[in-house]
N, C-alpha and C positions, 0 to 999 in steps of 0.2 A: 094339638093340631096345624098346617096352615093354614093362615085364608084364600078366599079365593083370594086373585090377581086384582085388584081396586078398591074393597072391602075398607082399609081402612081409607084411604080419601071418602066412600062412600059415605063412610062411619061417622067422619068430619064434618063435613058437610049437611047429614041434616042436625048434628047438633052444632053447629056452630053459633047461631046468634047465643046460643044456653053459656056455652065455658068463654065467647069472648067476653057475656054477662059476669059471670062470675068474678073470671080478670079481676075486671072494672073496680067491679067490688072489692077486690084484693085479695078474695083465693086464692090457694096456691097452686101453680101448675100440676102437684105433686100431687097436692090432696083431691084438685078437681078429678085424674088421672084414676084415683084410688076406689073415690067413692061412680064412675062410671063404673068402672072393671069389675068393682061387688055387684056393681047390678047387674050386668053381663049385658052393660049399655054400647060398648066398644070388647075385640076381642083383638084390633091393636097391640103389640107390644108396648114397653112403658118409653123406649124412646122410638119409634115409627112416631108417638103420639107427640110427645117434645117436638120433633119435628116438625112437625102436621099446624101442630099452634105454635110453631113460630114461625112457616108460613101464614096463617090466618091473620097474624099479629102484624104484619108486615103488606100484607094487602089490601092491611084495612087502615094503613100509615098514608102510604103512598097513591096518588092519586092514580088512578088509568089515565092517559094521556093516548086519546084515538089519534093517526096519521093519515090523515083523507092519504087514497086508492091513487097514484098518478094512472093515469087516462095516455093511453099514446095517445092522439086530438092534444093534448098541450105539451107545449116548447116546455121543457126546465128553467129559463131561460124569462120566461114571462109565468114560472110560476114562485108568488111569495107567499112566505109564511103565513099563520095565523097565528095570532096567541091568543089564549081566552081569552078572556075579558076579564078584569083585575076590582079582585069586592073592596073597595074600601068603601068603611063609612064614616062619616065625619060624627064627630068630638060628640053630637048630644044625643047622638047612640047606642055610644059604647057604654059600656055597664058601668054602673054607680055603688059602692058601697053601704052596706046599710051603715045604719045610726050605730050598731055597738062595735061591728066592724072596723071602722073609721079612727075611733073610739082605743078600741086594741089598738088599731095602725099607728096611731098619733102615741102613743103611752110606747113603744117599742123604739118610733125615732126618733122624741123627744118632744115632740112638738106639740104644743097648748094650742094649737086647731084655731083659734078665733088671729093668733098674731100672724102662723103662719101665713094665714088663709088673705090676712091686707098687704103682706108682704107682696106678696103674688104678686094685689093688685098693683102695687107702686111698682115693681117692677114694668107690666105691663105698660101702663101708665106715661112711663119714661122711656 
């Protein structure tokens, strides 16, 4: 029996956080569909579910930008577009690796730690 028009969108929006959370955990979209369908929480087709999940994922990754509405009293020549501020963090605020992670990275790249650090410091001073 076909669902009411717009029912699939309502179901996806109601379960959005749960679906995206499972995707971030590495659960396959097919598995998520099968679980939700078997429990009766969604009634849409598999194809519709895949399409709507794809839309959810693209909405989450692409930031929505707002364009200010133009008023009739402003001329287009005087309007200058404003860009959102760029969020640049100084190097001191960047995340650092834990000791085990750094040791593993050094092993992978063939570095021995202290010698690499010393060569970096000499390059900086010269």
